[in-house]
TORKEZA-151358 format. One line per field, with one value per residue (C-alpha): residue number from 1; residue in one letter; x, y, z. Coordinates in nm, 4 decimals, padded with zeros to 6 digits, m for minus. Layout:
i (NUM ...) .
aa (A ...) .
x (X ...) .
y (Y ...) .
z (Z ...) .
This chain:
i (1 2 3 4 5 6 7 8 9 10 11 12 13 14 15 16 17 18 19 20 21 22 23 24 25 26 27 28 29 30 31 32 33 34 35 36 37 38 39 40 41 42 43 44 45 46 47 48 49 50 51 52 53 54 55 56 57 58 59 60 61 62 63 64 65 66 67 68 69 70 71 72 73 74 75 76 77 78 79 80 81 82 83 84 85 86 87 88 89 90 91 92 93 94 95 96 97 98 99 100 101 102 103 104 105 106 107 108 109 110 111 112 113 114 115 116 117 118 119 120 121 122 123 124 125 126 127 128 129 130 131 132 133 134 135 136 137 138 139 140 141 142 143 144 145 146 147 148 149 150 151 152 153 154 155 156 157 158 159 160 161 162 163 164 165 166 167 168 169 170 171 172 173 174 175 176 177 178 179 180 181 182 183 184 185 186 187 188 189 190 191 192 193 194 195 196 197 198 199 200 201 202 203 204 205 206 207 208 209 210 211 212 213 214 215 216 217 218 219 220 221 222 223 224 225 226 227 228 229 230 231 232 233 234 235 236 237 238 239 240 241 242 243 244 245 246 247 248 249 250 251 252 253 254 255 256 257 258 259 260 261 262 263 264 265 266 267 268 269 270 271 272 273 274 275 276 277 278 279 280 281 282 283 284 285 286 287 288 289 290 291 292 293 294 295 296 297 298 299 300 301 302 303 304 305 306 307 308 309 310 311 312 313 314 315 316 317 318 319 320 321 322 323 324 325 326 327 328 329 330 331 332 333 334 335 336 337 338 339 340 341 342 343 344 345 346 347 348 349 350 351 352 353 354 355 356 357 358 359 360 361 362 363 364 365 366 367 368 369 370 371 372 373 374 375 376 377 378 379 380 381 382 383 384 385 386 387 388 389 390 391 392 393 394 395 396 397 398 399 400 401 402 403 404 405 406 407 408 409 410 411 412 413 414 415 416 417 418 419 420 421 422 423 424 425 426 427 428 429 430 431 432 433 434 435 436 437 438 439 440 441 442 443 444 445 446 447 448 449 450 451 452 453 454 455 456 457 458 459 460 461 462 463 464 465 466 467 468 469 470 471 472 473 474 475 476 477 478 479 480 481 482 483 484 485 486 487 488 489 490 491 492 493 494 495 496 497 498 499 500 501 502 503 504 505 506 507 508 509 510 511 512 513 514 515 516 517 518 519 520 521 522 523 524 525 526 527 528 529 530 531 532 533 534 535 536 537 538 539 540 541 542 543) .
aa (M R A R L L L T V V A L L A I V L V A T G A I T T V A L H R S L V G Q V D R Q L T A S Q A R A G L P P A G E R P F E P P D D D Q P G D D Q P G D D Q P S S G T Q P S S G I Q P S T G T Q P D N G A Q N G G T P R P R P P R P P R G G P P P P P P P Y A W T D V G P A I N G Q P P D I V A A L V H N G V V T L S G H R D P D S R T E I L E V A A S A H A A L A S V P A D G A A H T R D L A T L G S Y R L A A R I D D G Y T V V I G L P L D P T N D T I R D L L I V E S A L A L A A L L L A G G A G A L I V R R E L R P L E R V A A T A A E V T A L P L H Q G E V A L P M R V P A E D T D P T T E V G R V G A A L N R L L T H V S D A L A A R Q A S E T R V R Q F V A D A S H E L R T P L A A I R G Y A E L T R R N P G P V P A D V A H A I R R V E S E S A R M T S L V E D L L L L A R L D A G R P L A D G A V D L T A M V V D A V G D A H V A G P G H H W R L D L P T E A I V V A G D G P R L H Q V L A N L L A N A R T H T P P G T T V V T G L E A R N D T A V L T V T D D G P G I P A E L Q G E I F D R F A R G D S S R S R A A G S T G L G L A I V A A V V G A H R G E V T V A S E P G R T A F T V R L P L F D Q S D K T D G) .
x (m00.1227 00.2178 00.0683 m00.2052 00.0480 00.2760 m00.0117 m00.1355 00.2052 00.2489 m00.1047 m00.0449 00.2834 00.1093 m00.1559 00.1129 00.3064 m00.0043 m00.1100 00.2400 00.2655 m00.0770 m00.0004 00.3387 00.1935 m00.0900 00.1446 00.3930 00.1150 m00.0197 00.3291 00.4054 00.0682 00.1247 00.4628 00.2970 00.0388 00.3138 00.4862 00.1517 00.1104 00.4597 00.3801 00.0684 00.2785 00.5360 00.2513 00.1487 m00.1778 m00.2807 m00.2223 m00.5103 m00.7511 m00.6423 m00.8926 m00.8335 m00.7052 m00.9578 m00.8877 m00.9000 m01.2321 m01.1261 m01.4733 m01.5158 m01.6348 m01.3519 m01.1122 m00.9215 m01.0657 m00.9168 m01.1491 m01.2861 m01.0176 m00.7364 m00.5152 m00.4879 m00.2377 m00.3173 m00.5686 m00.3497 m00.4273 m00.1970 m00.0982 00.1283 m00.0692 m00.1283 m00.4958 m00.6048 m00.9226 m00.9459 m00.7064 m00.3566 m00.1187 00.0637 00.4229 00.5186 00.2727 00.3935 00.7547 00.7012 00.5297 00.2106 m00.0533 m00.3904 m00.6731 m00.9247 m01.2807 m01.5249 m01.6954 m02.0735 m02.2520 m02.2308 m02.4918 m02.5522 m02.5023 m02.1450 m02.0100 m01.9619 m01.6079 m01.4224 m01.3867 m01.0188 m00.8334 m00.4794 m00.2461 00.0511 00.0729 00.4440 00.4525 00.2582 00.4728 00.8199 01.0327 00.7928 00.8359 00.8580 00.5252 00.3103 m00.0270 m00.1916 m00.5385 m00.7715 m01.1412 m01.4285 m01.7940 m01.6998 m01.5150 m01.1412 m01.0376 m00.6678 m00.4459 m00.0944 00.1764 00.5341 00.6194 00.7608 01.0172 01.1548 01.0799 01.0671 00.7761 00.4361 00.1504 m00.2226 m00.3956 m00.6090 m00.9783 m01.0687 m00.9137 m01.0961 m01.3951 m01.1656 m00.9868 m01.3148 m01.4498 m01.1850 m01.3407 m01.1835 m01.1114 m00.7344 m00.7311 m00.5701 m00.7940 m00.7112 m00.8275 m00.7513 m00.6340 m00.6730 m00.3405 m00.1508 m00.2416 m00.3468 m00.2872 m00.3266 m00.5024 m00.5732 m00.7799 m00.7923 m01.0002 m00.7841 m00.9349 m01.2629 m01.0985 m01.0388 m00.6725 m00.5973 m00.2482 m00.1650 00.1232 00.1332 00.0678 00.2217 00.5636 00.3882 00.1851 00.4983 00.6724 00.3781 00.3689 00.7407 00.6939 00.4129 00.6291 00.9182 00.6895 00.5217 00.8548 00.9915 00.6701 00.6760 01.0414 00.9689 00.6768 00.8841 01.1715 00.9383 00.7618 01.0866 01.2366 00.9064 00.8857 01.2334 01.1613 00.8235 00.9732 01.2515 01.0192 00.7643 01.0207 00.9809 00.6050 00.6540 00.8565 00.5798 00.3239 00.5421 00.5489 00.1712 00.1377 00.3530 00.1255 m00.1910 m00.0493 m00.0313 m00.3157 m00.4205 m00.7512 m00.6123 m00.3058 00.0074 00.0781 00.4019 00.4454 00.8199 00.8021 00.8248 00.8779 01.2527 01.3758 01.4759 01.1117 00.9739 01.1091 00.8436 00.9373 00.8020 00.4546 00.5730 00.7746 00.4699 00.2736 00.5533 00.5732 00.1953 00.2028 00.4727 00.2628 m00.0382 00.1601 00.2783 m00.0783 m00.1972 00.0904 00.0089 m00.3600 m00.2782 m00.0453 m00.3177 m00.5685 m00.3265 m00.2624 m00.6354 m00.7047 m00.4204 m00.5623 m00.9096 m00.7811 m00.5771 m00.8753 m01.1024 m00.8450 m00.7842 m01.1544 m01.2405 m00.9665 m01.0687 m01.4391 m01.3977 m01.3122 m01.6077 m01.8455 m01.7273 m01.7791 m02.1285 m02.2217 m02.0782 m02.2593 m02.5850 m02.5491 m02.4586 m02.7632 m02.9884 m02.8612 m02.9274 m03.1643 m03.3411 m03.6677 m03.6249 m03.9072 m04.0211 m03.9295 m03.5845 m03.5375 m03.6407 m03.3990 m03.1177 m03.1875 m03.1832 m02.8540 m02.7096 m02.8274 m02.7159 m02.3796 m02.3392 m02.4289 m02.1895 m01.9170 m01.9723 m01.9608 m01.6402 m01.4830 m01.5807 m01.4368 m01.1167 m01.0866 m01.1358 m00.8787 m00.6265 m00.6980 m00.6650 m00.3324 m00.2148 m00.1550 m00.0921 m00.3414 m00.2653 m00.1740 m00.2563 m00.4575 m00.8309 m01.0859 m01.3664 m01.5920 m01.6072 m01.6358 m01.9390 m02.1127 m02.0564 m02.1580 m02.4793 m02.5664 m02.5260 m02.7359 m03.0107 m03.0257 m03.0294 m03.2910 m03.5164 m03.7756 m03.5449 m03.4669 m03.0922 m02.9356 m02.5838 m02.4235 m02.0812 m01.8322 m01.7399 m01.3764 m01.2558 m01.1568 m00.8661 m00.7548 m00.4687 m00.5737 m00.6869 m00.9500 m01.1382 m01.1522 m01.2775 m01.5383 m01.6430 m01.6790 m01.9095 m02.1054 m02.1564 m02.2851 m02.5303 m02.6385 m02.6925 m02.9176 m03.1093 m03.1486 m03.2542 m03.4913 m03.8311 m03.8979 m03.9500 m03.6615 m03.4348 m03.0620 m02.8199 m02.4505 m02.2312 m01.8610 m01.6489 m01.2951 m01.2242 m00.8680 m00.6599 m00.9503 m01.2086 m01.5507 m01.7933 m02.1496 m02.4390 m02.7633 m03.1127 m03.4486 m03.5453 m03.6664 m03.3217 m03.1016 m03.1939 m02.9705 m02.8658 m02.7405 m02.5372 m02.2446 m02.1957 m02.3098 m01.9545 m01.8982 m01.8898 m02.2179 m02.4091 m02.7675 m03.0419 m03.3653 m03.7096 m03.7381 m03.5152 m03.7007 m03.4944 m03.6102 m03.2961 m03.0777 m02.7693 m02.4501 m02.3725 m02.0241 m02.0856 m02.0308 m01.7521 m01.5695 m01.6345 m01.4732 m01.1788 m01.1028 m01.1376 m00.9122 m00.6534 m00.6552 m00.5826 m00.9365 m01.2433 m01.6126 m01.8927 m02.2696 m02.5338 m02.8933 m03.2319 m03.5847 m03.6112 m03.2386 m02.9324 m02.5919 m02.2715 m01.9602 m01.6269 m01.3131 m01.0068 m00.6779 m00.6501 m00.3938 m00.0687 00.1130 00.4261 00.4690 00.4535 00.7032 00.9445 00.9098) .
y (00.8063 00.8161 00.9063 00.6424 00.3747 00.4675 00.4822 00.1428 m00.0192 00.1402 00.0395 m00.3225 m00.3252 m00.1778 m00.4504 m00.7198 m00.5666 m00.5326 m00.8901 m01.0219 m00.8220 m00.9354 m01.3016 m01.2728 m01.0924 m01.3412 m01.6381 m01.4933 m01.4050 m01.7577 m01.8989 m01.6746 m01.7418 m02.1137 m02.0780 m01.9008 m02.1799 m02.4418 m02.2457 m02.2230 m02.6012 m02.6430 m02.3934 m02.5914 m02.9041 m02.7288 m02.6058 m02.9699 m02.9575 m03.2796 m03.2932 m03.2267 m03.5213 m03.6652 m03.6773 m03.4151 m03.5096 m03.6832 m03.8113 m04.1930 m04.3334 m04.5115 m04.5123 m04.8889 m05.1157 m05.2425 m04.9764 m04.7940 m04.4411 m04.1548 m03.9835 m03.6388 m03.5097 m03.7027 m03.5324 m03.6739 m03.6189 m03.5733 m03.2912 m03.0421 m02.9781 m03.1618 m02.8269 m02.7660 m02.4550 m02.4602 m02.4407 m02.3399 m02.3437 m01.9682 m01.8917 m01.7605 m01.9966 m02.2467 m02.2007 m02.5181 m02.7142 m02.5421 m02.6233 m02.9881 m02.9625 m03.1294 m03.0898 m02.9459 m03.1941 m03.2524 m03.1461 m03.4037 m03.6370 m03.6670 m03.9858 m04.2814 m04.2568 m03.8867 m03.6115 m03.5180 m03.2266 m02.8918 m02.8011 m02.7107 m02.3373 m02.3550 m02.0443 m02.0223 m01.8983 m01.8780 m01.8815 m01.9139 m02.2884 m02.2176 m01.9189 m02.0181 m02.1542 m02.0143 m01.7348 m01.3967 m01.2617 m01.5604 m01.5092 m01.7664 m01.7611 m01.9889 m01.9639 m02.1116 m02.0717 m01.8031 m01.5951 m01.5435 m01.6405 m01.5934 m01.4573 m01.3425 m01.2306 m01.1206 m00.7585 m00.6392 m00.4258 m00.6629 m00.9862 m01.1589 m01.0085 m01.1588 m00.9114 m00.9715 m00.9297 m00.6157 m00.6674 m00.5247 m00.8346 m01.0906 m01.1139 m01.1986 m01.4638 m01.6194 m01.6324 m01.8748 m02.2180 m02.5031 m02.7051 m02.6819 m02.4884 m02.1478 m01.8415 m01.4743 m01.2286 m00.8674 m00.8400 m00.4633 m00.3101 m00.6332 m00.6334 m00.9186 m01.2745 m01.6299 m01.8172 m02.1850 m02.3310 m02.6796 m02.8198 m02.9450 m03.0811 m02.8969 m02.5637 m02.4010 m02.3211 m02.0546 m02.0106 m01.7363 m01.5982 m01.2484 m01.1712 m00.8255 m00.9459 m01.1153 m00.8038 m00.5894 m00.8166 m00.7954 m00.4171 m00.3904 m00.6170 m00.3974 m00.0869 m00.2483 m00.3832 m00.0451 00.1356 m00.1175 m00.1079 00.2720 00.2715 00.0068 00.2085 00.5266 00.3431 00.1691 00.4969 00.6789 00.3958 00.3420 00.7102 00.6973 00.3756 00.4948 00.8260 00.6490 00.3960 00.6604 00.8985 00.7496 00.7873 01.1523 01.2071 01.0447 01.2695 01.5754 01.4893 01.4551 01.7885 01.9615 01.8303 01.9435 02.2976 02.3279 02.5012 02.1974 02.3402 02.5677 02.6777 02.4831 02.2381 02.0434 01.7690 01.7261 01.6116 01.2407 01.0200 00.9506 00.6152 00.4991 00.5338 00.3138 m00.0218 m00.2778 m00.5029 m00.2556 m00.1160 00.2448 00.1654 00.0245 00.3374 00.5568 00.3594 00.3756 00.7526 00.7923 00.5991 00.8115 01.1330 01.0101 00.9405 01.2768 01.4554 01.2874 01.3743 01.7359 01.7589 01.6232 01.8661 02.1524 02.0652 02.0438 02.3740 02.5364 02.4198 02.5391 02.8771 02.9131 02.8181 03.0611 03.3380 03.2720 03.2348 03.5486 03.7408 03.6132 03.6718 04.0324 04.1443 03.9827 04.0830 04.4397 04.4250 04.2802 04.5445 04.8210 04.7108 04.6809 05.0352 05.1594 04.9933 05.1304 05.4809 05.4588 05.7475 05.5457 05.3672 05.0284 04.7812 04.7447 04.3787 04.4487 04.7325 04.5001 04.2339 04.4859 04.6001 04.2385 04.1779 04.4872 04.3951 04.0336 04.1324 04.3669 04.0850 03.8468 04.1092 04.1432 03.7656 03.7419 04.0183 03.8379 03.5089 03.6797 03.8482 03.5179 03.3504 03.6213 03.5961 03.2169 03.2560 03.4646 03.7840 04.0670 04.3490 04.7157 04.8164 05.1695 05.3724 05.3395 05.5607 05.3166 05.5873 05.7808 05.4568 05.3471 05.6810 05.6560 05.2899 05.3387 05.6373 05.4208 05.1455 05.3944 05.4939 05.1289 05.0227 05.3130 05.0731 04.9823 05.1907 05.2598 05.3752 05.4543 05.3925 05.5581 05.6932 06.0597 05.9942 05.8430 05.4753 05.3924 05.0434 04.9160 04.7594 04.7891 05.0617 04.9409 04.5845 04.6925 04.9076 04.5988 04.4081 04.6729 04.7058 04.3289 04.3123 04.5956 04.4447 04.1099 04.2762 04.4646 04.1627 03.9030 04.1084 04.2521 04.6262 04.8027 04.6168 04.8292 04.7882 04.9346 04.9748 05.0148 05.0818 05.0929 05.0342 04.7615 04.7478 04.7122 04.5991 04.7791 04.6121 04.6671 04.5323 04.5166 04.4212 04.3830 04.2830 04.0615 03.6999 03.5604 03.2912 02.9222 02.7483 02.4795 02.7476 02.9526 02.7110 02.7383 03.0927 03.2075 02.9266 03.0070 02.9947 02.9501 03.0720 03.1238 02.9293 03.0726 03.1950 03.4877 03.6293 03.8320 04.0762 04.0394 03.7496 03.6515 03.4849 03.3412 03.4957 03.8146 03.6708 03.4451 03.7578 03.9186 03.6243 03.6097 03.9828 04.0008 03.6961 03.8591 04.1565 03.9255 03.9752 03.7605 03.7741 03.5974 03.5782 03.5349 03.4990 03.4195 03.5090 03.8875 03.9599 03.8905 04.0420 04.0212 04.1208 04.2078 04.2498 04.4179 04.5275 04.9019 05.1023 05.1363 05.4526 05.3486 05.0404 05.2540 05.5007 05.2236 05.0714) .
z (m01.0505 m00.8835 m00.5465 m00.5740 m00.6673 m00.3791 m00.1300 m00.2480 m00.1965 00.1465 00.2478 00.1454 00.3362 00.6407 00.6263 00.6082 00.8974 01.1129 01.0412 01.1112 01.4328 01.5498 01.4841 01.6531 01.9546 02.0005 01.9654 02.2141 02.4582 02.4475 02.4943 02.7915 02.9534 02.9033 03.0717 03.3660 03.3849 03.4011 03.6764 03.8548 03.8405 03.9846 04.2596 04.3513 04.3800 04.5969 04.8199 04.8761 04.6793 04.5056 04.1298 03.8936 03.8826 04.2165 04.5023 04.7659 05.1043 05.3312 05.6803 05.7032 05.8183 06.1411 06.3042 06.2486 06.5263 06.7312 06.6192 06.8811 06.8376 07.0226 07.2595 07.2204 07.4441 07.2779 07.0265 06.6840 06.4109 06.0469 06.0955 05.9004 05.5317 05.3016 05.1499 05.4422 05.5379 05.9059 06.0174 06.3661 06.5718 06.5460 06.8334 06.7991 06.6226 06.8390 06.7367 06.9054 06.6966 06.3801 06.4621 06.5302 06.8676 06.9746 06.7025 06.7870 06.8621 06.5848 06.6600 06.8029 06.5545 06.5423 06.6497 06.4087 06.1383 06.1920 05.9286 05.8441 06.0407 05.8710 05.7797 06.0935 06.1467 06.0676 05.9597 05.8315 06.0900 05.8564 05.4720 05.4911 05.4088 05.0875 04.9878 05.1046 04.8243 04.5631 04.3066 04.4803 04.3458 04.4386 04.6061 04.8339 04.9856 05.1823 05.0906 05.2924 05.1921 04.9382 05.1965 05.2018 05.5538 05.5070 05.2281 05.1828 04.9406 04.9762 05.0340 04.6972 04.8815 05.1446 04.9556 05.2970 05.4873 05.4103 05.3687 05.3558 05.0208 05.0035 05.0789 04.7363 04.5785 04.7964 04.5624 04.2724 04.4805 04.5940 04.2373 04.1106 04.0355 04.2297 03.9148 03.9206 03.5924 03.5562 03.5397 03.4926 03.7567 03.8432 04.2044 04.2400 04.3406 04.2778 03.9098 03.6828 03.8070 03.6849 03.9677 04.0249 04.3097 04.4630 04.7499 05.0334 05.3554 05.2952 05.2141 04.8752 04.8430 04.5798 04.4392 04.1869 03.9823 03.8298 03.4631 03.4796 03.3563 03.0656 02.9937 03.0164 02.7693 02.5295 02.5683 02.4965 02.1965 02.0660 02.1078 01.9230 01.6514 01.6091 01.5858 01.3385 01.1340 01.1222 01.0205 00.7574 00.6190 00.6042 00.4406 00.1979 00.1210 00.0504 m00.1510 m00.3301 m00.4215 m00.5732 m00.7594 m00.8865 m00.9967 m01.1823 m01.3432 m01.4446 m01.5899 m01.9411 m01.9085 m01.8118 m02.1287 m02.3318 m02.1607 m02.2284 m02.5979 m02.6025 m02.4186 m02.6809 m02.9533 m02.7748 m02.7505 m03.1297 m03.3199 m03.5198 m03.6386 m03.9063 m04.0974 m04.1700 m03.8921 m03.8579 m03.6010 m03.5654 m03.2037 m03.1363 m02.8321 m02.7865 m02.9119 m02.5625 m02.4567 m02.7362 m02.6198 m02.7196 m02.4262 m02.1692 m02.1156 m02.1342 m02.4452 m02.6194 m02.5286 m02.6656 m02.9893 m03.0313 m02.9741 m03.2383 m03.4885 m03.3978 m03.4457 m03.7837 m03.8940 m03.7618 m03.9328 m04.2628 m04.2239 m04.1395 m04.4354 m04.6629 m04.5146 m04.5528 m04.9153 m04.9833 m04.8091 m04.9956 m05.3261 m05.2290 m05.1151 m05.4285 m05.6405 m05.4577 m05.4840 m05.8521 m05.9287 m05.7361 m05.9074 m06.2496 m06.1883 m06.0879 m06.4404 m06.6252 m06.3467 m06.3722 m06.7494 m06.7129 m06.4621 m06.6791 m06.9914 m06.7951 m06.6665 m07.0131 m07.1645 m06.8897 m06.9576 m07.3330 m07.4136 m07.6769 m07.6068 m07.4339 m07.3875 m07.0276 m07.0022 m07.1387 m06.8914 m06.6065 m06.7265 m06.7437 m06.3873 m06.2696 m06.4474 m06.2837 m05.9321 m05.9549 m06.0942 m05.7983 m05.5583 m05.7313 m05.7156 m05.3390 m05.2977 m05.4970 m05.2895 m04.9692 m05.0904 m05.1960 m04.8549 m04.6718 m04.8940 m04.8129 m04.4397 m04.4512 m04.6260 m04.3305 m04.5219 m04.2734 m04.2387 m04.2035 m03.8505 m03.7442 m03.4985 m03.5629 m03.3873 m03.3133 m03.1723 m03.4995 m03.6951 m03.4921 m03.5521 m03.9285 m03.9514 m03.7528 m03.9729 m04.2836 m04.1253 m04.0443 m04.4101 m04.5231 m04.2665 m04.1721 m04.0317 m03.7374 m03.4302 m03.4174 m03.0908 m02.9731 m02.6336 m02.6571 m02.4015 m02.3897 m02.4810 m02.8058 m02.8008 m03.0310 m03.1323 m03.3449 m03.6717 m04.0305 m04.0530 m04.3641 m04.2365 m03.8918 m04.0621 m04.2566 m03.9266 m03.7843 m04.1095 m04.1280 m03.7691 m03.8294 m04.1618 m03.9897 m03.7292 m03.9993 m04.2278 m03.9709 m03.7549 m03.8457 m03.8817 m03.5510 m03.3863 m03.1691 m03.2367 m02.9794 m03.0642 m02.7564 m02.7053 m02.3903 m02.2682 m02.0114 m01.8895 m02.2098 m02.4282 m02.6372 m02.6128 m02.9004 m02.8685 m03.1144 m02.9364 m03.0761 m02.9284 m03.2205 m03.2154 m03.1294 m03.2788 m03.2359 m02.9845 m03.2329 m03.4733 m03.2258 m03.2284 m03.6065 m03.6740 m03.7543 m04.0050 m04.3731 m04.5605 m04.2328 m04.2646 m04.0118 m04.0426 m04.1022 m03.7426 m03.8398 m04.1392 m04.3883 m04.6496 m04.8624 m04.9634 m04.7617 m04.8751 m04.5302 m04.5325 m04.3335 m03.9834 m04.1117 m04.2308 m03.8899 m03.7087 m03.9509 m03.9365 m03.5570 m03.5196 m03.7467 m03.5054 m03.2055 m03.0784 m03.0273 m03.1115 m02.9229 m02.9420 m02.6719 m02.7824 m02.6393 m02.7507 m02.7301 m02.7090 m02.9240 m02.8430 m03.0495 m02.8534 m03.0161 m02.8046 m02.9550 m02.7938 m02.7403 m02.9321 m02.7342 m02.8385 m02.6471 m02.8655 m03.1788 m03.0318 m02.9346 m03.2797) .
């Protein structure tokens, strides 16, 4: 949660910084481009071009009757474009005319009423008048019929010499509309320019100012903004991590308290819940404090419930232990009197003899049940078992031999290692575990079933398995098969009655030996696996 919270805050801050930087960059770019456009308008005015909206220069129409018209061979003034850029008839420039000498004659006019003449084949002889007094990076060009006839820009090194614009940029110069508005074009090696074109005396005069300084400024701004944004994100991330860690520290203490509770074995035995959330983390004015207070109330309720459960279980265990202990004496007396009556040499009616045998068998079964209940009560009370070296290999051989006698209709097999496997534990109780597993296989499988008892050592653990090829245990019963008084349904037929405590005693005794027992069953195969720690002679020697 801490990482997600921190990433969310940093992501939101990054979005704000990016949006702010984008808006700032766009606004500055528009402002700088607008400034270039205003400079471009001023440059057009300094070049002598008419302002936007004003009609371009046209020579006065003096071909009226009676007017004194100059002849075809007479010079006339006013044939120069108003831009101050000197045109020529295609010959070399007349320096005298450019410096105030005699201007060149205008071309002959067509007869009155005829079509207007095409634009004279003028070409600039000098772009100096359009460039002089202008910003150093200005570009000027004269376009006629879509062809750049003359162009020039200042040498960036000398700042005085005028150089011709590269031919690769002529198409961009010629493409500028003659509407007086500024347009952006890429002039090859010169870079990006804002260009504006006006028609002057039949020619399109293009004036341009560079955008590279503007682009450089925007690039520098982006670099600065990126660096500042990165620094801000790093600073915010570090500060946010510290703040989040400090603010979540109470929640971590609450979680630690909950983790301590979850580590307790709440399912059995006496359980005390002394841990509580510290008082400083139960402030009802904060979210974490309310969670801590709620957890404390929950722990109190759980502790009370566990105490009530423990008291009830203690009473039940005590009752079972007392009842079992008290029942053993009368059951032993009943069984003894039944045996004594059965052994009476005098004649006994057949029905009486049958009743006596039933009393004897049922008293024996009740005695076994009482002994099982008493054993479970002692294990629940946590009474320690005997701890000694137990040879499981010999025990398995004896137990399987007894099972073969009790169930001759089954096929009993052994799968034992060559060496003896010794575990630490209570011999009689472990023998009871093995006897109960074999009795369970004999009771709940039909005759002819093969039961294999295996034993092996894996690392520091002895693994005992009892496997049969009977009908199997229903899946819904496998989860509760080790509960007390659990019984199989009719799918596992049994020839004798069952108290439902045999596997419960197996689980309790194995658990008391720090081991575990599991079952895996499917139709045609059921396997009980018991794992017990091996006997460590070094521990006994050290003790």
